[in-house]
C-alpha positions in Angstrom: 23.7 1.8 3.2 20.2 3.2 3.3 18.9 0.5 0.9 20.6 -2.2 3.0 19.0 -0.8 6.2 15.5 -0.9 4.6 16.1 -4.5 3.4 17.3 -5.5 7.0 14.2 -3.9 8.6 11.9 -5.6 6.1 13.5 -9.0 6.7 13.1 -8.6 10.5 9.4 -7.8 10.0 9.0 -11.2 8.3 10.6 -13.1 11.1 8.0 -14.6 13.6 8.5 -13.7 17.2 8.4 -17.3 18.2 11.3 -18.8 16.3 14.2 -21.2 16.8 17.2 -19.2 18.0 20.7 -20.3 17.0 21.7 -23.0 19.5 24.8 -25.0 18.9 27.5 -26.8 20.7 25.4 -29.6 22.1 23.2 -32.6 21.1 20.2 -34.5 22.6 21.2 -38.1 22.5 17.9 -39.4 23.8 14.5 -38.2 25.0 12.2 -40.4 27.0 8.8 -39.6 28.4 6.8 -41.9 30.7 3.2 -40.9 31.2 1.1 -42.3 34.1 -2.6 -41.5 34.0 -3.7 -41.1 37.6 -7.0 -42.2 39.1 -7.9 -38.6 39.8 -7.7 -37.6 36.1 -4.3 -35.9 36.2 -1.3 -37.3 34.2 2.1 -37.7 35.8 5.0 -37.2 33.3 8.6 -38.3 33.9 10.9 -37.0 31.2 14.5 -38.1 30.8 16.6 -36.0 28.5 20.2 -37.1 27.9 22.5 -34.4 26.4 26.1 -34.0 25.4 27.5 -30.5 25.8 30.4 -30.1 23.4 31.0 -26.6 24.6 30.4 -25.0 28.0 26.8 -24.5 29.0 24.9 -23.5 32.1 22.2 -26.0 31.4 19.0 -26.4 29.4 15.5 -24.9 29.4 12.3 -26.7 28.7 9.1 -25.1 27.4 5.8 -27.0 28.0 2.6 -25.5 26.6 -0.3 -24.9 29.1 -2.6 -22.9 26.8 -3.7 -24.3 23.4 -5.3 -22.1 20.8 -7.1 -22.9 17.6 -9.4 -21.0 15.3 -12.6 -21.6 17.4 -11.4 -22.6 20.9 -8.8 -21.9 23.5 -8.1 -24.8 26.0 -6.4 -24.2 29.3 -4.4 -26.8 31.2 -2.4 -26.8 34.4 1.3 -27.8 34.7 2.7 -28.4 38.2 6.5 -29.0 38.4 7.3 -31.8 40.9 11.1 -32.1 40.6 14.2 -31.4 38.4 17.3 -33.5 38.6 20.7 -33.6 36.8 22.6 -36.9 36.9 20.2 -38.1 39.7 21.0 -35.0 41.8 18.9 -32.0 42.7 19.5 -29.1 40.3 18.9 -25.3 40.5 16.0 -24.2 38.3 13.4 -21.4 37.8 9.9 -21.9 36.6 8.0 -19.1 34.9 5.2 -18.5 32.4 6.2 -17.1 29.0 3.2 -16.6 26.8 1.3 -19.9 26.4 4.2 -21.9 27.9 5.5 -22.9 31.3 9.3 -22.5 31.0 11.8 -24.4 33.1 15.3 -22.8 33.1 17.6 -25.4 34.5 21.2 -24.8 35.6 23.4 -22.5 37.7 24.0 -19.1 36.1 27.4 -18.9 37.9 28.6 -22.2 36.7 29.1 -24.0 33.3 29.3 -27.7 32.5 30.5 -29.8 29.6 30.2 -33.4 28.5 27.3 -35.9 28.9 24.5 -35.3 31.4 21.0 -36.6 32.0 18.1 -34.4 33.1 15.1 -35.9 34.8 11.9 -33.7 34.9 8.8 -34.7 36.8 5.5 -32.8 36.4 1.8 -33.2 36.6 -0.6 -31.9 33.9 -4.3 -31.4 34.5 -7.0 -31.0 31.7 -5.4 -32.9 28.9 -7.7 -36.0 28.8 -10.5 -35.8 26.2 -13.8 -37.7 25.9 -15.4 -39.1 22.8 -18.5 -41.2 22.1 -16.9 -44.6 22.5 -13.7 -43.9 24.5 -11.6 -41.3 26.3 -8.1 -40.4 25.0 -4.7 -38.9 25.8 -3.3 -37.3 22.7 0.2 -36.0 23.5 3.1 -34.4 21.6 6.1 -35.9 23.5 9.1 -33.9 22.3 7.6 -30.8 20.7 9.1 -29.2 17.6 10.9 -26.2 19.1 14.3 -27.7 19.6 17.1 -26.2 17.6 19.2 -29.4 17.7 18.3 -32.9 16.5 17.0 -35.6 19.0 18.9 -38.7 18.1 16.4 -41.1 19.7 12.9 -40.5 21.2 10.8 -43.0 23.2 7.7 -42.8 25.3 5.3 -44.9 27.3 1.7 -44.6 28.6 0.5 -46.5 31.7 -3.2 -46.7 32.6 -4.4 -47.1 36.2 -6.5 -50.1 35.1 -6.7 -52.5 32.1 -8.9 -51.1 29.4 -6.9 -49.8 26.5 -9.0 -49.5 23.3 -6.5 -48.5 20.7 -3.3 -46.5 20.2 -1.2 -45.0 17.5 1.9 -42.8 17.1 3.3 -40.4 14.6 6.7 -39.0 13.8 8.0 -36.1 11.7 7.2 -32.5 11.0 3.8 -31.0 12.0 1.0 -32.7 10.1 3.0 -35.9 9.3 1.2 -39.2 9.4 4.3 -41.3 9.3 4.0 -44.0 12.0 6.5 -44.8 14.7 7.2 -48.1 16.5 4.7 -49.1 19.2 4.4 -52.1 21.5 1.4 -52.7 23.7 3.0 -54.7 26.5 -0.4 -55.2 28.2 -3.9 -53.9 28.1 -2.8 -51.2 30.5 0.6 -50.0 29.0 2.0 -49.2 25.6 5.5 -48.0 24.5 6.5 -46.0 21.5 9.8 -45.4 19.8 10.9 -43.0 16.9 12.1 -44.7 13.8 14.6 -42.0 12.9 16.6 -39.1 14.2 14.2 -36.2 14.9 15.6 -33.1 13.2 14.7 -29.6 14.4 10.9 -29.0 13.9 10.2 -32.7 14.0 8.5 -34.5 16.9 7.1 -37.7 18.3 3.3 -37.7 19.0 1.0 -40.5 20.3 -2.7 -41.0 20.9 -3.9 -43.6 23.4 -7.6 -44.4 23.8 -9.1 -46.2 26.8 -12.5 -47.2 28.0 -14.8 -44.4 29.2 -15.2 -43.5 32.8 -11.9 -45.1 33.8 -10.8 -41.8 35.2 -12.6 -38.4 35.5 -12.0 -35.9 32.7 -10.9 -32.7 34.3 -11.1 -29.2 32.9 -9.2 -26.1 33.9 -10.7 -22.7 33.8 -8.8 -19.7 32.5 -9.0 -18.1 35.9 -6.7 -20.7 37.4 -4.1 -20.3 34.7 -3.9 -16.5 34.3 -1.0 -14.5 35.6 -1.3 -12.7 38.9 -3.1 -9.4 39.3 0.2 -7.6 39.7 1.4 -9.1 36.3 -1.6 -7.7 34.5 -1.3 -4.4 36.4 2.3 -4.0 35.3 1.6 -5.1 31.7 -1.4 -2.8 31.2 0.3 0.0 33.1 3.4 -0.1 30.9 1.2 -0.4 27.8 -0.9 2.6 28.6 2.2 4.6 29.7 3.9 4.0 26.3 0.7 4.9 24.4 0.3 8.1 26.4 3.8 9.4 26.6 4.9 8.2 23.1 2.2 9.9 21.0 2.2 12.9 23.3 5.9 13.5 22.7 5.4 13.0 18.9 2.4 15.4 18.8 4.5 17.9 20.8 7.3 17.5 18.3 4.9 18.1 15.4 3.3 21.1 17.2 6.7 22.6 17.6 8.5 21.7 14.3 6.0 20.0 12.0 3.6 22.9 11.3 4.0 25.3 8.4 5.3 28.7 9.2 3.7 32.0 8.1 4.5 35.7 8.3 2.2 38.0 10.3 2.6 41.6 9.2 2.4 44.3 11.8 2.7 48.1 11.5 6.5 48.1 11.8 7.6 44.6 11.2 6.9 41.0 10.3 6.5 38.2 12.8 6.9 34.5 11.9 4.6 32.0 13.6 3.0 28.6 13.0 -0.1 28.2 10.9 -3.1 27.5 13.2 -4.5 24.0 13.3 -7.9 24.9 11.9 -6.9 28.2 10.3 -8.7 29.0 7.0 -6.9 31.1 4.4 -8.5 32.7 1.4 -6.9 31.5 -1.9 -6.8 34.1 -4.7 -6.3 33.1 -8.3 -2.8 33.4 -9.8 -2.4 33.9 -13.5 1.3 33.0 -13.8 3.5 30.4 -12.2 4.5 31.8 -8.8 8.2 32.7 -8.6 8.7 31.2 -12.1 8.6 27.7 -10.5 8.9 24.8 -13.0 6.1 22.2 -12.9 7.9 19.5 -10.9 9.1 22.1 -8.4 5.6 23.5 -8.1 4.2 20.0 -7.3 7.0 19.4 -4.8 6.3 22.6 -2.9 2.5 22.0 -2.9 2.4 18.3 -2.0 5.8 18.0 -0.1 6.7 15.0 -2.4 7.4 14.1 -6.0 5.2 12.1 -8.4 5.8 10.4 -11.8 3.8 13.0 -13.6 6.5 15.5 -12.7 9.0 13.8 -15.0 6.6 13.9 -17.9 5.7 17.5 -17.2 9.4 18.4 -17.0 10.1 16.8 -20.4 7.1 18.7 -22.0 8.4 21.9 -20.3 11.9 21.3 -21.7 10.3 20.7 -25.2 8.3 24.0 -24.9 11.6 25.8 -24.0 13.2 24.4 -27.2 15.6 21.7 -25.9 13.8 18.7 -27.6 10.9 17.7 -29.8 8.3 15.1 -29.1 6.9 13.0 -32.0 4.0 10.6 -31.6 3.9 7.4 -33.6 0.5 5.8 -34.2 -0.2 2.4 -32.5 0.7 -0.6 -34.7 -2.3 -2.5 -33.4 -5.1 -2.2 -30.8 -3.0 -3.8 -28.1 0.1 -1.7 -28.5 0.9 1.5 -26.6 1.3 4.8 -28.3 5.1 5.4 -28.7 6.7 8.8 -28.4 10.1 9.8 -29.8 12.0 12.5 -28.0 14.7 14.1 -30.2 17.4 16.5 -29.0 17.6 19.9 -30.7 20.6 22.1 -31.3 19.9 24.4 -28.3 22.6 24.1 -25.7 21.2 23.2 -22.2 23.1 26.0 -20.4 20.4 27.5 -18.2 18.9 24.3 -16.7 18.6 23.5 -13.0 20.5 20.5 -11.7 17.6 18.1 -11.9 16.6 19.3 -15.4 20.2 18.9 -16.7 20.4 15.4 -15.2 17.1 14.3 -16.8 18.2 15.8 -20.1 21.6 14.0 -20.0 20.0 10.7 -19.0 17.5 10.8 -21.9 20.1 11.6 -24.5 23.1 9.7 -23.1 25.2 9.0 -26.2 22.3 9.4 -28.5 20.2 12.1 -30.2 16.8 10.5 -29.7 15.0 8.0 -27.5 11.5 6.6 -27.5 9.3 5.8 -24.5 9.2 2.2 -25.6 13.0 2.1 -25.6 13.5 3.5 -22.1 15.2 0.9 -20.0 14.0 -0.3 -16.7 17.2 1.2 -15.4 15.5 4.6 -15.8 13.8 3.8 -12.5 17.2 4.5 -10.8 17.5 7.8 -12.7 14.0 8.7 -11.7 14.8 8.3 -8.1 17.8 10.5 -8.5 15.8 13.1 -10.4 13.2 13.2 -7.6 16.0 13.5 -5.0 17.4 16.5 -6.9 14.0 18.1 -7.1 13.5 17.9 -3.4 17.0 19.1 -2.8 16.3 22.2 -4.9 13.1 23.2 -3.2 14.8 22.7 0.2 17.8 24.7 -0.8 15.5 27.4 -2.1 14.2 27.6 1.4 10.6 26.4 0.8 11.0 23.9 3.6 12.6 23.8 7.1 14.1 20.5 6.2 14.1 18.1 3.2 10.7 16.5 3.3 12.0 13.2 2.1 14.7 13.1 4.7 12.3 14.1 7.5 9.7 11.5 6.5 12.3 8.8 6.1 13.7 9.4 9.6 10.4 9.1 11.3 9.3 6.2 9.1 12.5 4.2 9.8 12.1 4.7 13.5 8.4 3.7 13.3 9.2 0.5 11.4 12.1 -0.4 13.8 9.9 0.1 16.9 6.9 -1.8 15.3 9.0 -4.7 14.1 11.7 -5.1 16.7 9.7 -4.5 20.0 8.1 -8.0 19.9 11.6 -9.4 20.3 11.7 -7.9 23.8 9.2 -10.6 24.9 11.4 -13.3 23.4 14.6 -12.1 25.1 12.9 -11.9 28.5 12.7 -15.7 28.6 16.3 -15.5 29.7 15.5 -13.3 32.6 12.6 -15.1 34.3 10.8 -12.9 36.8 7.2 -12.4 36.1 7.3 -8.6 36.6 10.0 -8.3 34.0 8.0 -10.4 31.6 4.9 -8.2 32.3 6.8 -5.0 31.6 8.2 -6.5 28.4 4.8 -7.6 27.2 3.3 -4.1 27.9 6.3 -2.3 26.4 6.3 -4.5 23.3 2.6 -4.1 22.6 2.8 -0.3 23.3 5.9 0.3 21.1 4.4 -1.8 18.3 1.3 0.4 18.1 3.3 3.5 18.7 5.8 2.5 16.0 2.9 2.1 13.5 1.5 5.5 14.7 4.9 7.1 14.1 5.2 5.6 10.6 1.9 7.0 9.7 2.6 10.3 11.4 5.9 10.6 9.5 3.9 12.1 6.5 2.8 15.0 8.7 6.2 16.0 9.9 7.7 18.0 7.0 7.1 21.7 7.4 7.1 24.6 5.0 8.9 27.9 5.8 6.9 31.1 5.6 8.1 31.5 2.0 7.0 27.9 1.3 3.6 28.3 2.8 3.0 31.6 1.0 4.2 30.0 -2.3 2.0 26.9 -1.8 -1.1 29.2 -1.4 -0.1 30.9 -4.7 0.3 27.5 -6.4 -3.2 26.6 -5.3 -4.3 29.9 -6.9 -2.5 29.0 -10.1 -4.1 25.5 -10.0 -7.5 27.2 -9.5 -6.9 29.3 -12.6 -6.0 26.3 -14.8 -8.8 24.2 -13.4 -11.5 26.9 -13.8 -10.8 28.0 -17.4 -14.4 29.2 -18.1 -14.3 31.4 -15.0 -11.2 33.2 -16.2 -12.2 33.3 -19.9 -10.8 36.8 -20.4 -7.3 35.8 -19.4 -7.4 32.9 -21.9 -8.7 35.2 -24.6 -5.8 37.6 -24.1 -3.4 34.9 -25.2 -4.5 32.5 -27.8 -1.5 30.3 -27.1 -2.0 30.1 -23.3 -3.1 26.5 -23.6 0.5 25.5 -24.6 2.0 27.8 -21.9 0.1 26.2 -19.0 0.2 22.6 -20.4 3.2 21.3 -18.4 1.5 22.6 -15.2 -1.8 21.0 -16.2 0.0 17.7 -16.7 1.4 17.8 -13.2 -1.9 18.8 -11.7 -3.8 16.2 -13.7 -6.0 18.8 -15.4 -5.0 18.3 -19.1 -8.3 17.0 -20.3 -10.3 19.5 -18.3 -8.3 22.4 -19.7 -8.5 21.2 -23.3 -12.3 20.6 -23.1 -12.8 24.1 -21.6 -10.7 25.8 -24.2 -12.5 23.9 -27.0 -15.9 25.0 -25.7 -14.7 28.6 -25.6 -13.4 28.3 -29.2 -9.7 28.8 -28.3 -7.6 26.9 -30.8 -3.9 27.3 -30.2 -1.2 27.1 -32.9 0.5 23.8 -33.5 3.5 23.9 -31.1 6.8 23.7 -33.0 8.1 21.1 -30.5 5.3 18.6 -31.1 5.0 16.6 -34.3 2.2 14.3 -35.3 1.1 12.3 -38.3 -2.3 13.9 -38.1 -3.5 17.5 -38.3 -3.2 19.4 -35.0 -6.3 19.2 -32.8 -6.3 20.5 -29.2 -8.4 17.6 -27.8 -6.3 15.0 -29.7 -3.2 16.8 -28.6 -4.4 16.7 -25.0 -5.1 12.9 -25.3 -1.6 12.5 -26.7 0.0 14.4 -23.8 -1.9 12.2 -21.4 -0.7 9.1 -23.2 2.8 10.5 -23.1 2.6 11.1 -19.4 1.3 7.5 -18.9 4.2 6.1 -21.1 6.7 8.0 -19.1 5.2 6.9 -15.8 5.4 3.3 -17.0 9.0 3.7 -17.9 9.8 5.3 -14.6 7.8 3.1 -12.2 9.3 -0.3 -11.1 7.3 -3.4 -11.8 6.6 -6.4 -9.4 4.7 -9.5 -9.1 3.3 -11.5 -6.2 1.4 -14.8 -5.8 0.0 -16.7 -3.0 -0.7 -19.3 -3.2 -7.0 -39.2 11.6 -4.1 -38.0 13.7 -0.8 -36.4 12.8 2.6 -35.4 14.2 2.3 -32.3 16.4 -1.4 -32.8 17.1 -3.1 -32.9 20.5 -1.6 -31.5 23.7 2.0 -31.3 24.8 4.8 -30.1 22.5 6.9 -27.0 23.1 10.6 -27.6 23.0 13.6 -26.0 24.6 17.3 -25.3 24.2 20.6 -24.7 26.0 21.9 -21.6 27.7 
């Protein structure tokens, strides 16, 4: 279920907020638009939309763009609704601004209708006539491409106030199509257009009509005339700021209370547990043995609050050092091949292993006595995830954490992704509500929750907290890491045990200090005995052995990590002004 939830959330993140909602049970039998260019430079549109409601509907809604954006310019226009009729009778409707669109929601919310009906919309648009060197032009997308049902037949006409048409053209199809439609210039002052086919969803009819210059004034609309009311922006910005103040404040408060590591403060007669200070500095003392006999993968989990691929390799080397298996390196067959390592099971019975070690051991030697890194199946990725889960379960059960770090992170991460991806849909759903104040609150809420969701997803990695035992142990682990990484400084300890290199090797692997450790030991003249669990075709050499162990770790990481691949790779339909679309409700 968790995997399905992640897939569902990821899929929702890929869906654009402006999309065609499921809209069935009706058809558009015809769509006609008559444009009359007025002497004052405005354009009067009369749209006739014939529909057939096969199932009960309240009516339709029509979206008409009034703001047009491209990469280098934003153009504002003005849309004034004159009248809305159904079957030649007045009809109830609401008009509101939704993003860059003027939306007409037509119909009675308390009544549904069926069958064939005709809607007549009349509106005036200002600011859509453009001037060029030799002519002026009306470039208009008649139907728009945001209808979820086909338009069986689309027609349009343009009438000029005077004779003086220069040229005209029309296009039909998806955005960018140059397929022509049928046109008929009935006079030098009027032209009609007709689609040559059914317009499927996301297809449209577009025309461009050029006429002599200075026939009518070319009007422009400033953004000030098209912005929402002051109360709209006050509500939107207020909601946005409220979310960004309250949301992070609550999250930081949650972290302050539950997300900080705990520590013990010793008094004369008792110990008091408290949170670690925000900028508190603690002195780290060197440790010369693994704290609390922690295994390499457990040590890494306590220190970093997560697992990593090197932990698997370190665990295998640790199991080998404890006598459960041997590791044999096989020379590369050519310069392009990877070093291959063969892991062979010994006769020692794995009776004292923790749950994750036993699971790893069983998966390596499932029905076999040996396995090579080259033979490890990609299915081992699944086993790796389970091993990591068992490691985190163990360190949580051993009370190093107040809660399983993976579970804590995942909980906040999922909520962050849900908020960031789903909150924009609030804006889409408010188109069915209408009032400007509701839209303003939805815009502010969506923007605020999107940012807050991203903040929560990032903040998720700070939410796991160590117990007092976990915090004290993490400091000791840092001390042990200091010891391994500063070999020359602690020369005496290494001289006491000539074989210490082999003892600390699994921990050096998980800390990424193998090469540094080997180099320091070589410079001090420490040459450990050839480990009985490691077999090579060449004489034992500490530096070569270190290189082999790094190669082994890399090979195991490659076997455990999933692979993936990615790649990216005149006029036209949908150009000019106009467009939009609509639907039923």
